C-alpha positions as CSV (number, residue, x, y, z in Angstrom):
1,M,100.7,74.4,182.7
2,N,99.2,76.8,180.2
3,A,101.3,79.2,178.1
4,F,99.6,82.4,176.8
5,T,99.4,82.9,173.1
6,P,97.5,85.6,171.2
7,G,93.8,84.9,171.6
8,G,94.1,81.9,173.8
9,R,96.3,79.6,175.7
10,I,98.5,76.6,174.9
11,D,98.0,73.6,177.2
12,T,101.6,72.5,177.5
13,N,100.5,69.4,179.4
14,Q,99.2,67.9,176.2
15,Q,101.1,66.6,173.2
16,I,100.9,68.5,170.0
17,K,99.3,66.7,167.1
18,P,101.6,67.3,164.1
19,V,100.0,68.8,161.0
20,K,101.3,67.8,157.6
21,V,102.2,71.2,156.0
22,A,103.5,72.2,152.6
23,V,105.2,75.5,151.9
24,L,104.9,77.3,148.6
25,T,107.0,80.3,147.6
26,I,105.5,82.3,144.8
27,S,108.1,84.5,143.0
28,D,109.5,85.3,139.7
29,T,112.9,86.2,141.2
30,R,113.6,83.7,144.0
31,D,115.3,80.4,143.7
32,E,116.1,77.7,146.3
33,E,119.2,79.7,147.5
34,S,117.5,83.1,147.7
35,D,114.2,82.0,149.1
36,T,114.6,83.4,152.6
37,S,110.9,83.7,153.4
38,G,110.2,80.1,152.3
39,H,113.2,78.8,154.3
40,L,112.1,80.8,157.3
41,L,108.5,79.5,157.0
42,A,109.7,75.9,156.6
43,K,111.9,76.2,159.7
44,R,109.1,77.6,161.8
45,V,106.7,74.8,160.6
46,A,109.2,72.2,161.8
47,D,110.1,74.0,165.0
48,A,106.4,74.1,165.9
49,G,106.3,70.3,165.9
50,H,104.7,69.9,162.5
51,E,105.7,67.8,159.5
52,L,107.0,69.7,156.5
53,V,105.9,67.4,153.8
54,D,107.0,69.5,150.8
55,K,108.4,72.8,149.9
56,A,108.3,74.3,146.4
57,I,108.8,77.5,144.4
58,V,106.6,78.6,141.5
59,T,106.5,81.7,139.4
60,D,103.9,84.4,139.7
61,S,101.5,82.6,137.4
62,I,97.9,81.8,138.1
63,V,98.2,78.5,136.3
64,A,101.4,77.5,138.2
65,I,100.1,78.4,141.6
66,R,96.8,76.6,141.1
67,E,98.5,73.5,139.7
68,K,100.8,73.2,142.7
69,I,98.1,73.7,145.3
70,E,95.7,71.3,143.5
71,A,98.4,68.7,143.2
72,W,99.2,68.8,146.9
73,V,95.5,68.7,147.8
74,A,95.0,65.7,145.5
75,T,97.5,63.7,147.4
76,G,95.2,63.4,150.4
77,F,98.3,63.7,152.5
78,V,98.7,67.5,153.0
79,E,96.6,69.0,155.7
80,A,97.7,72.7,155.4
81,I,99.4,74.8,152.8
82,V,101.1,78.0,153.5
83,T,102.2,80.3,150.6
84,T,104.5,83.2,150.7
85,G,104.5,85.9,148.0
86,G,102.3,87.3,145.4
87,T,99.7,89.0,147.7
88,G,100.7,92.5,146.9
89,I,99.2,95.1,144.6
90,T,101.6,95.1,141.6
91,G,100.7,93.7,138.2
92,R,102.6,90.4,138.8
93,D,101.0,89.8,142.2
94,V,98.3,87.2,141.4
95,T,98.2,84.8,144.4
96,P,94.6,85.9,145.5
97,E,93.4,85.6,141.9
98,A,94.9,82.1,141.6
99,V,93.8,80.7,145.0
100,R,90.5,82.3,145.8
101,P,88.6,80.4,143.1
102,L,89.8,77.1,144.6
103,F,88.3,77.8,148.0
104,D,85.3,75.9,149.1
105,K,85.2,78.3,152.0
106,E,87.1,81.5,152.6
107,L,88.3,82.3,156.1
108,D,87.4,86.0,156.1
109,G,88.7,86.6,159.6
110,F,92.2,85.5,158.6
111,S,92.8,88.6,156.6
112,V,91.4,90.9,159.3
113,V,93.5,89.3,162.0
114,F,96.6,89.3,159.8
115,H,96.2,93.0,159.1
116,M,95.8,93.8,162.8
117,V,99.0,91.9,163.6
118,S,100.8,93.4,160.6
119,Y,99.8,96.9,161.5
120,Q,101.7,96.5,164.7
121,S,104.9,95.8,162.6
122,V,104.6,97.9,159.5
123,G,101.8,100.4,160.1
124,L,99.7,101.4,157.2
125,S,101.9,99.6,154.8
126,T,99.8,96.5,155.6
127,L,97.2,98.0,153.2
128,Q,99.5,96.8,150.4
129,S,98.8,93.2,151.3
130,R,96.0,91.0,150.1
131,A,96.7,88.1,152.5
132,L,93.9,85.5,152.5
133,A,93.0,82.0,153.7
134,G,90.5,79.3,153.0
135,I,89.7,75.7,152.7
136,V,90.3,73.7,149.5
137,K,88.8,70.2,149.6
138,G,89.5,69.8,153.3
139,V,93.0,71.4,153.3
140,F,93.7,74.7,154.9
141,V,95.4,77.2,152.6
142,F,97.0,80.4,154.1
143,C,98.5,83.0,151.7
144,L,101.0,85.3,153.2
145,P,103.1,88.2,151.7
146,G,106.6,87.4,150.6
147,S,108.6,89.4,153.2
148,N,110.4,87.7,156.1
149,G,108.5,90.1,158.5
150,A,105.1,89.1,157.1
151,V,106.0,85.4,157.4
152,K,107.1,85.9,161.0
153,D,103.9,87.8,161.9
154,G,101.6,85.6,159.9
155,W,103.0,82.3,161.2
156,D,104.0,83.2,164.7
157,K,100.9,85.3,165.7
158,V,98.1,83.9,163.5
159,I,98.7,80.5,161.8
160,S,100.8,78.6,164.3
161,P,98.5,79.0,167.3
162,Q,95.5,77.8,165.2
163,L,97.5,74.8,163.9
164,D,98.4,73.9,167.4
165,S,96.1,71.2,168.7
166,R,96.8,72.4,172.3
167,H,95.5,75.9,171.7
168,G,92.3,76.8,173.5
169,P,89.6,77.6,173.6
170,C,89.6,76.2,170.1
171,N,91.9,75.5,167.1
172,M,91.7,74.5,163.5
173,V,93.3,71.1,164.1
174,E,90.2,69.8,166.0
175,L,88.1,70.8,163.0
176,M,90.1,68.9,160.4
177,P,88.2,65.6,160.6
178,R,85.0,67.5,159.9
179,L,86.0,69.8,157.1
180,M,84.5,67.5,154.4
181,E,81.2,66.9,156.1
182,S,78.1,67.5,154.1
């Protein structure tokens, strides 16, 4: 049986291949107790059948963000990183500046699709987000805004279907073994 998902179908007759995902909250004000978007994202990762391998909080600091992402990538164990926070347009929002230079390839379509989905929820306020995604040394990195609504929209409607090995006509999981080809 196939279940419809945005932009494709999930073949429920197949077993999902769990992806090893790390969740990073980027905030100067949140701690483990008040990190609602990070907790929401971590729960959704697990509920989707993936393995939450780590969850952390760092400040809105280019150095701190890069260090955490590079450390996770260096383990060789993490297959995808999803960040929440720091994608806005205020002075302290530095996630794109921190992450974009790490990308071997940027997934330009992610931002476009995220904004299409986000527009349905928040209208023109989506213009205030600089959500982005790319590949860092064979690891997918998705950067979402810090609100719970943005996490729901980004994970449920964009990231989750593409990290589901059963999603057709294609998905990112099937590309993982080939990301480091030269």
